[in-house]
N, C-alpha and C positions, 0 to 999 in steps of 0.2 A: 683496644684501639690500635694496638701494635700489630694484633694478628691480622685486624683488618687492612692495615696498611700494607702488611706483607703480602697479603693475597692480592691486593690491588696492584702492587708491583709487579707480582708474578703475572697477573692477568694482562698488564699493560706490555710486560717485556716481550710476552707472546704475539703482540698485535704486530702487523705491518705498520710502516710510517704512514702509509694513506690512509689507514683506519684511523690512526692517532691523529692525524691533521683533521679528518672528517669529525671526529669526536671533539676535538679543540673547537672546531667552528661551531658544531651543534649546541654543546654545553656552554659555552663562553660568549656565543653571539646569537644564536637562532632561539634557543630556549629562553633567555632572557627576555629576548625582543617579542617572542610570543606571549610570555606570560604578562608581561607588561601591556601589550596591545589587548589581551584578552581582559584584565582588569579595567582597562579604560573603557573598552567597548561594552563590558558590563555595566560599569556605571553610566554611560550614556543610555543603554538599553533601560536600565532602571529609572533613569530620569524621564526617559520617554514614556515608559510604562506609568508613571505616576502623573506626566503631562496628560496622557491619554485618558486615564481616569477621570482627572479634573475637566478635560474637554467634554468627556461624555456626560458628566453630571451637568456641566453649564448648559449643554444642548438640551437635556432632560427638562431642567429647569425652565429653559427658554420656550420648550413646546408646552409645557404645563401652563405657563404664563399666557402663551398665545391662545390655548383652549380655553381657559378662564376668562379671558378678555372677550372672546367671542360669546362666551355663555351668558357673561355679565352683562354683553351689550344687549343680548336677547331678552334678559332678566329686567334690564332698565327700561326697554321698549314695552313689555310686558305690564311694568308697574304703571307707565303713562296711560296706557289703555285700560288698566284696571281702575284708575281714579278717574276717567273720562265720564261725566255723568250723561253727556250726550249720546254717547255709544250705548251707555246701560239703559237709558231711557228708550232709545231706538229699538233695542233687542226685546225690551218689555212691552212694547206697544203692539195692540193688535190692530191690524190694517184690515180695512172695510173690503179691500179688493186688491187685486194685482197692480191695478194702475195707482191706487192709493199708495201702494208700498213703493212703486217706482218713484213717484213725485216726492215721497218724503226721504227715498234713498239720495235722490239728486240734491235735495236740500241739505242733508247730512255731508254730502261730499264737498259742498261749496262753504261749508263752516270751517274756518281757520283753526279752530280749536281741535277740529278732527285730524286736520292734516298734521299738526304739530305733533299730536299724540302719536300717529303712525311713523313719524321720523323718516330719514332720508336713506336708511340702510338698503341692501339688496335682499334683505331678508322677505320671505313671502308671508304675509298676515292673514289668516283664516280665522274667522270666528263663527261658532257653532251655537244653536239655541233649539230648544225643543218648541219654540214659538211656532204654531201651525201656519200662522199668517204670513211668515217670511219666505220670500221668493229665493229659491236658490240661485246663486250667481254672485260674482264679484267677490267681496270679502265675506259674505254673510251667507250660511248653509243651514240647513236644518240638520239636528242632530243625528237624526235616523241615517243621515249620509255616511256616518263614521262607525255606526254601530257594528260590531263583529271585527272590526280592524285589531290587529293584535297590539299595537301601542295603545289604543283607547281602552281596550280591556284590560290590559297590564295597568294602566294608570287608574282606571276606576278601583281595581283590586288593591293598589298600594295605598290608599287613602290619603296620598300627597296633595298638597295644593300647587305645587308646580314640580315638573320633572323634565329630564333630557332624555330623549329617544334616539337611537341610531338603528335604522331599519333599511330593508331593501323594498321597493314598491316598483314592480316591474311594469304594472298597468295602473296608472292612476288619472288624476284630473288633468286637464289640459295645461294648468299652470305649473307642472311639475317640470322643471329643467332637467333633472337627472333621476334614475331609479333610486340611486342612493339617497338617503334622507337623513339629516340631523335636525331634529325638531324640538323645540322647546314648547311644553305644554303648561297651561295653567287654568286653573279655575276662574270664572268671574263672578263672585259670589261675594261680592263687597256688601251688598245689602241683602240680609237675610229674608226680608220680607218679599222679595222679587218672587213674582209668580212661576217664572220659569228658569230652568237650569241653562247656564251658558259657560261655553269652553273657549280659550284662546290657543291656537296653535300657531307658532312661529317657526317657519322652515329656513333654518339657517342657510347662508349662501355656501353649500358644501364644496363647489369648485374653488370660490375664493379662498376657503381655509386651506384646502389641499395645496392649492397654487402658492400660498403664503409659506407653506412648509418647503417647498420646491424652490422658492425664490429666495428662502433663507441662505442657500448655498451651504448647508452644512457639510463638512468634510466626510461624515460617515452617514449611513442609513438610520432613519428613525421611523418607527412604527407605533402609533396609538392605538390599542387594541382594548376591545370589551370582551374579556375572556379570551377566546381563541380566534375572535373575529377582528381582522384588521379594518379600522375605521378610516384613518387616515395615515399617509406615508408620503415621503419625499422621493420614494422609488419610482421612477418613470417605467418600470416593468408591469406596475399594477394597472389594470384597465377600470377607470370608474364607471365605465357604462355596465359592467358584470356584477354579479352579486360579490360580496364581500369574500375575500380570500381569508385563509387560516394562518396564523403565525407559525404553525407547525410545516406550512409548505414553504416557508422562507428558509433559504440556507442560513442556519445559524453559525456564528464564529466563536472562536475563544475569545473570551475579554469582553462579551457584551455586557451593558450596564441596564438593569431594570429598575423602574420606581414606579409606585402606584400613586394615585391620587383619587380624590371624590369630587364629582362634578354632578350636581344638582340631581342627587339620588342614585347615579350610576358609577360604579366601580371601574375605573379604567387603569391600564398600565402603559407605560411608555417604554419601548425598547430602543435602546441605543446600540447598534451594531457596528463596530469598527470595520472600515473596508481597506484601508491602506495602512502600511507599516512604513510610518514615517522616519523611522531610523534608517532603514535600507533605502528608502527614497531619497534621504539626504546623502547616502553613500553614493548612489547613482548620480546625484547632482554634482557631486563633488570628486568624481571618479578620476579625473586628470591629476588632481593634487595628490590623491591616494596613491595612485600609480607611481606618480613621482617619489613619494616617500618609500614605497616598496622597493623601487629601484635603487634608492639610497640606502635602504636598510638590509637589503638583500643581496642584490645583485653586485654592487660594488665591494662589499666584504667577500663574496664568493669569487669575483674575478682577482682580488688580492689573495685569497687563501690558495686559489688554484696555481698562481704564480709562485707563490711560497712553497707548494707542494712539489712544482717541478724542481726548485733548485735542490730539493731533498731527494725525491724519488727517482728522477731521471739519471741523476749522477751514480746514486746508488745502484740503480739497475745497470748502469753502464759497468760499475766495478764489479757487481755480481755476475754479469755475463761474461766479462772478462775472465775471472776467476775460474768460473765453470767450463772455460773452453778447453777443448781436447785437441790440440794441433799435432804438428808432426813431432811431438816430443818436447818442444820449446813452449814456455809460457810467454802469452803475448802481454805486451805493455800497453798501458792506457795512454792514448794520444790527445793532444789538445786540451789538456787540463786547465780549467779555468777558475779563477777565484783564489782565496787564501784563507777559506775558513776551515772547520775541522775536517770536512769531506775532501776537499782538496789536499790537505796534508797527508790524509789517509791514502789518498790515489798516489801522491809522489813517494810515500814510502812503500807502497806496494810496488811501484816499478823498480826501487832499490832493491826489493826482495827478489823480483823477477829475474834482475841481471845476474844476481848471485846464483839463484837456483838453476839458470840455463847453463851456466858454467858447469855445475855439477851434472846435469843432465847429459850434456854433451859427452861426458866421460863415463858415465855408469849406465844410463838409460839405453843408449844406443847400442852399446854392447850386448846388453841384455835382449835387446829386439834382434838382433843378429842371430843370438843363440835360438831364440823361438823360432825363426824362420827356419833355421835347420831342422828343429824337432818337428815341425809341420811338413817338410818336405819329406822327412823319414816316414812319418804316418802316412803320407800320400803313397809313397813306395810299397809300405806294408799292404795297403789296401789293393795296388795293382797286382801285389803277388796273391791275394787272396782271389782277385778274379781269373788269374791264370791257373789257380789249383782248382777252380770249381768247374772250368770249362771241359778239361779231359774226362773228368769224371762222369759228366752226363753223356757225352759222346760215345764213350766206352760202352755204357749200359744200353744205349739205343741201337748201336751197330750189333751188339750181341742178340738184340730181341730179332732184327731183321735176319740175322744168320740162322738162327734157331728156327723160324718160321719158314725159311727157303728149304732148310733141310726137310723139315717134317711135311710140308705141302709145297709141292711145285706148281704154284699158281701165280697168277698175274696180280693178285692181290697184294703183290709186294710192291706194285707201284703206288698203292695208296699209302702204305707205311713209309715209303720214301717221301710221299708228298708231305705227310706229317712231320717227318725228319726235317724236311726243308724248312718248316715254320719255326722248329725249335732251333735248327742251326741259324736261322736269321735273327733270334734273340741272342743267341750265343755270340755271335759275331760282332753286333753292335754294341760296344762297350763305351759309347760317347759320353754316357751318364751312367751311374749306378742306380738311379731312381727310375720307376717306372709306374704309370696309373695301374691301379688294380684292375681296371678294365683289360689292359694289355697283358698283365699277368694272368688274367682269367683265360684268356685265348691260349696262352702257353701250357697251362695246366690241362686244358681241354684236349689239345693236340698230343701232349704227353699220355694222358689217359686212353685216347683212341689207339694209340700204339700199343699201350698194355691190354687192350681190349683185344687185339689180334694176337697176342701171346696167350692169355688166359681164357679167351673165349667167353663161354657162358659163366664161367666161375667169376667174372668180375662184372659188377654193375655200379654205375657212380652218378651222382646227382651234385651240380654246382649251384649253389644259390648266392648271389650277390644283392644285397638289399640297395634299393634305388636311393640314390645320394651317395652312396659310397664308392662309386666306380672312378671317381676323379682323385681320391686320396693316393698318394704316390707311396710306395714302399721300395726298399732294395730290390733289384732284379734277381729274379730266380730264388728269392727267399721262400715264396709259399710254394712252389713247385718242388722245392727239396723235401718238405715235409711229406708231401703227396708221394714222392718218389719212394721215401722210407716207408710209407705205408704199403706200397705194392711190393717191395722187394722183401721186408721184414714180417709183413702181415699176410698177404695173400699168397705168397708164392709156398708157403709150407702148410698151406689148408686145402684140402682136396674139394670141400664142399664150396657152395656158391658163396661169395662175399661181396660186400657193398663198400664204396668209399664215398663219404659225404663232405663235400667242401662248402662251408658257410662263410660269409663275411656279412656282418652287420654292426650297426651303431646303436649303443645303449647309453642314453645319458650323455656323458662328455668322454666316452671309451669308444675305441673301434675294437670289435673283437673278430678274429679270424681262426675258425675252428676246422681241424682236419680229423675226421673220425674213420676208423675202418672196423669191420667185423670179422678181423682175420685172426690169427693164432694168439694174439696177444703177447706178453713178455712176463717172464719171472719177476718176482718182487726184488731180488738181487740185483739183476740187471736194470731194473726200472730205477733204483735208487742211484746207481751209478750214472744212467743217463740224465737224470735230473740235477745231479751236480754238475755235469759238464755244461748242459744248457744254462744253468744260473750263473756259472763263473767262466764261460766260454772266453778264451783269449788266445793270442797269436802264439804262445808257448805250447798250447795244446794242439794248434794245427801242425807243428813242427814234429809231433809224435806220429808213431806208425799207426795204421788201423783206419777205420770211418771217420772221415771229418767232414761229411756233408752237413749234418744237422749242427755241428759245432761253428762251421763256416757260416751258415745262415743266421744262427743266433748271434754270434759276434758282431755281423754286420748291422743286424737290427738294434744290439745294444749301442753301437757306435753311432748309428743315424739317429737314434732317440735320446741320446745323452743319458743311457743307463735307466730310461724311464719304462722300458718294455718289460712286460711281466709274461713269464711262461708257466703254464700248468700241464703236466704230463700225467695221464691217468691210463691204466691198462690192467687188464684181467686175462689170466691164461685161458685159451679156447673160447673167449669172448670177443676181445676186440681192444683197440688203443684209440685214445682221443688226446690230441695236443689242442690247448687254447692259447692264443697269443693275444694280449691286450695292450692297447698304445693308446695313451691320451690324445685326443683329437687336435688339441692345441698345438701338438709337436708336429703333425701332418699338414697344418695349414700354412 
């Protein structure tokens, strides 16, 4: 526990106060509130789930009772007809003619016992017999009328005395109200000695039964099915004029309840499918109160924590900003300190410290600053001295080239050389800044090489390649041409064969590379080592010595400009040539 507490202290000590206040609000306010609300909502959801299950079970029981009631009513009606001897005698009687049948039929209709047996329901009662003297019509029909019907053949095969059937009959007798039928079928065989077979079919009021399901106003959808076939439903989407839909075509939902029951020889299933989430419906109904609770539980604590955060963080930010301030040597005091808490005391103690430090800074820091200004001025003077030292060096070499050309060949080509000289002289006299874009330095190098071309003729060829994107980088003026001049004087001059000078500038990754390569006479290893040492450790003291100072001057200015980040690579082989590679980090040049 001690190690855990120590690690926790280290973690909290590294957090900013804003984050600490947020964690305080999250773990001490938000998290307990969310957990509490989650538990309560979970209890409500559990209760709602149980209530839904009870509701679905009660709805299924109600539908079963409704179906049994309709079937029992048909069974009771069939019982009256089954025991009515007048109906039985009428169906067994052989009539002499159609007229005789009609007269006897009218007499039967007038009999009050006949009407009482048929009842007053909306069911359609039809009786069938194989008595050949019966005339089809009304409530009595010949048995041959129904032979071949699916329900009749199924009833004969079942061997049952009574049975319920649900079927679709698109083309039927004129007394059919709907093609969907729910029929109760029963044998009229009370007297075994009767000469003819008789059958009773009661077509229940399909529309009335289905309407009762709809009028029950159940909260959820209910489907009474025989296998996959939907017989009755309170869904208004189903069309009773069409054949029975299948339960698989209905969009089922999670949480449905199914119960099976037996109805006069038929196995039926009742599906209760929930359609509404009453929990969330209750939330929507009471959203103003819930929103008000959220405002009290979240918004008000959040506003208070924000105000508390400001009292900490804003004043600490003022203190931090003041401490980090770098003014004219003096530390700045904090003004308008408010409050008397620990942060206010810390601010006042800081002001006392600032007053004491400013007195010390006045005497120590300012004198040191003056000394630094003197050193900077001295360095600037040394740079100007470098500029003055390099200018005569180039001017002397160029004029010597013009003199030699004029002596050897008395031609007007001298004018071209003077034109190139003017380009170089223009760069030479413009010392407003020591930095120049590579693109301008390239022009200066090209002018210098053209002048050297007049001197060496076909002995000298050159190629200058500057990669696209490198033209805008700035380098110290005349630094690149110094190495080109060294290649001409020390490389080409002592070699009679044709020589090349290659000047390449390109960028590779984050480094800018400048290469000056010649195919001149090269240099011995001893001299090469001395020159490398001078380039690597170029200094003002070296420039005060006698001898060639051109390359040392250029190296020194590159080192000062890049803050010692420039790198030089010098490679040479006698009678083959020399190559100088200068690499500078791109970030220094930006």
